[in-house]
N, C-alpha and C positions, 0 to 999 in steps of 0.2 A: 478592831481587836483581832489579831491573828488567831485562827482556830485550827483545828486538826487539818482540814484540807490545805489551808494556806501554808502551814508549817511542813506538811508532807512534801509539797513541791519545793520549798526552800531547802529542806534537808537533802533531798535527792540532788538538787542542783549544786549545792555547796559541796556535797561529798564527791560528785563527779568532777568538780572543778579543783578541789583542794587535796583530796586524798593522796598521800605520798609527798606532799610539798613540805619543806621546812619553814617554820616561822622565822622571819628575818627581823621583824620589829613589832612592838606592841605599844600603843599609845592610848592612855586614858585622857579624855578631854572633859568628862563629866564624872568626877570621882564618886558622887552619890549613887551612880548607877552600878558601880562595881563593888562587889563584896569580896575583899581580899586585899593584900598588901602590895605595894609597888615591887617588892622583892619577889613575891610570888608570880606577878605578871612578867617580870624580867626573866624568871626561871623558865618560862615557856619558850623563850627565844632559843632556836636551835633544834627544838623538838619537831618531829614530823607529825603531820596529821594522819591518824590511822582510820578514823571514821567520823562521819557526822550523821547523827540520827535524831529522829523525833521521839520524844517520850511524853505522851499526853500533850500539853501545851508548852512544853519545854523543847529546846534544841540543845543537844549534847555534842560538844566537840572533844573527841578523844585524841590525845596526843600520845607520843611514845611512852610518857610516864604519867602525865597529869591529865586532868579533865576540866573542862569549862562547861557550865550549864547556864543557859540563858532562858529567862522567863520574860518574854516581851510585854506581857500584860496588855494594857489598852493601846499604847502608842508606839511600842517598839517595832522597828522594821530593819531589814537586812539589805545591804547594797553590795553587789559584786562589781568591782571596777578594776581597771588597769592602774598601774602605778602612775602617779602624776596627775590624775584627774582631780578636778577641783573638789575639795572637801565640802560637802553641804552643811548647812547649819543644823544644829541638833545632833551632831555626831557625838556619841558617848564613848565609843571604843573603836579604834582603828587597828587592824591586824594586817601586816604585809607579809605575804608568803613568796618564797623564792621559786625558781624553776624546779621541776621534778624530773627525776630520772627513773623512778620506780612508781608505777601507778598501783595503788592499793586496790585489790579487787572489791567487788560489791556494788559497782555503779548500777543504778536502775536502768533497765533496758531503754526506757523512753529518752534518756539523756544521750544515748550513743550517737556520735557524729552530729550533735546539735551545733548549730551555727554560733551560738553564744558561748560555747565552751572556750575558755582561754587556752592559747597554745601552751604545750608543756614547757617550752623553753622561755616563756615570758613570766615575769612576776605578776602576782595578783593581790589586790587589796580588797579586804572585806571590812565593811563598816557596819556597826550596830548603831542605828539612829533612834533616839528617844528624847524628843524635846521636853517632855514632862518629867523624865527620869522616874516614871512609875515602875517600869520594868527593871529587872535586875540581872546582872552578870555575876555568876558565882564562880570564883576561882577555887578549884578543888585539888590541891596538890596531893600526890600519892602519900598515904600514911597519915593524912590530916582529915579528921571527921568534921567538916564544916556544915552546920545545919543549912538546909535549903528549904525555904518556906514553900509549903505545898507538897513536899516530897518526904516528909517524915512518916513514921509508922502510922498507918491508917489514914493518911491524908490524901492518897491517890489510889483510886480504884483501877480496875482493868481498863486498858485502852479500848475505846469504842469499836475499833476494828481488829482487835486482837483475836487470833484463832481460838484462844482459851475462853473467850467470852461466847460460848455456845448459847443456843436458845435455852437449854436447860439451866445453864449458869445465870443467864439473864432472868429467867423466871424466879430463881432462888433469891437473887439479889433484890429484885424490884419489890418482892412481897414484903420486905422489911421497911419499905419507905412509903408512908401514907400520904405524903404531901402533894402539892400541886405539880403537875407534869413538867411545866417549863423549868421550875426551880430544880426539879429532880434531874433533868437532863443537864443542867448547868452545874450541878454539884459534882466537883472533881473527885470527891470521896466515893461517889456512886459509880461513875464512869468517867474516864479521863479523855479530854480532847475537845469537848463540845462547849461552845460559848453561846452568846446571846443570839447571833444571827442564825446559826445552824439549828439551834433548838427550835426556833420558829419554823424553819423549813421541814424539819423532821416531823413536827406535829401536824403541819399541813399535809404532808404526804400520808401520814397515818389517819388523817381526818379526825383528829382529837383536839379539843379546845385547850389552850395553854393553862387556864386556871382550873381545869378539872382536876380532881384529886385522884391519885393512883388507886385509892381504896374503892373507887366506883367502877373500875375497869373490869370488863368481862375477860375471860381467859384469852379469847380470840383477839381482843384489843391489846392485851399485853404483847401477844405475838406480833401483831401488826406494827406496834411501836418499835419492836426490835428490828423487823424487816425494813421499816422506813429508815431507821437510823443507819443501818448498814448500806442501803442503796443510795440514800441522799449523800452520805459522805463519800462513798466510792465514786458516784457520778460527778460530784463537785471536784474531786481530785483530777479526774480525766479532763474536765473542762479547764481547770486552772493550768494544767500542763501545757495546753495550747494557748492560753490567753495571757499568762503572766510573764514568761521569759521574753526578753532578757532583763526586764525591769523588775527585779524580785522584791523590791520594796512596795510595788504597786499592789493595792488590795482590790481585787475584782469582786463586785457584788451585784452587777446588773443581771446576772442569771438567776437570782433568787426570786421565788414566787410570791412571798408575802412580806418578808422582812423589809421595812422601810418603803413599803408600797401602799401606804394608807390612802384610801380614796380611789384607787385603781380597781378595775373589774377583775374578779377572780377568774383565772383562765379555765377553771373547772366548772363553775356553776354560774358565773356572771355577776354574783353579788359583789357589792363594794367591800374591799378589804378594810378592816378596822385596824387602826394603829393608835396605841396609847403608850404613855411612859409609866411603867410600873417599877418601883424601886430604883428609879433613876435610869432605867434602860428601856429602849423602845421595844414594844412587843407588837407584832403584826399577825393577824389571823383572819380567816373568813368565817363570819357568823353563819353563812349559808350552808357550808359543807363541813365545818369542824364542830363536832358535838362533844 
């Protein structure tokens, strides 16, 4: 499942590659994955890309007039390719962009002069792949209020790395939630961007057990959880910037400490990492040093 670090890298890469390019063609191959009409998709053709940004676990493609929001959910991935490359199976939406003469500012510094950046005078194809069609692509024409699941009033909390989510704001928000810590971190209404894998990693860094209840935390543990969230996500983004390009649909997980590492020794205390499936999702933690 793409989470905040994965999507942060993809958003930066796609913005650096596409900003300023006009859309030349748009093709839907899996209609169930697209929320919108063929006419709305056709209306995007000719519009230039202004920006590509991450919002929680969504990717927003802003055009001259209209907006496209993508929630990849469990199996959605993005592919950056040249025109004419073989279309892989599971492609739900294909967007072909033309050469650009004007580069919209705002590219992330780490993308500057990257070897994978497509030449400005060459066309670029972006594919959204989702074999299960669980993810959704929302076409959002200007002037039309189309509901986007997960982004309605009260459905999305502050981004986990937002400047506005200060330690004081964190303390205020978390005291309203008495439930288990892992469920809390994965709750997009509480804080946006964290999924199953990075919830495990944040709790490991904070030395807190996943099924412990928030109501049992001391004030210093509340602060430790905040610090772990910020550092784990920021460190993961830095790692993925080096590890993911140019195959942006690749999901790198081998840097994780406890998630999907059941039976391996904990690098911190040496105890064996526990892994179970809770609620259909794997949870990994160290019983030796997470309390």
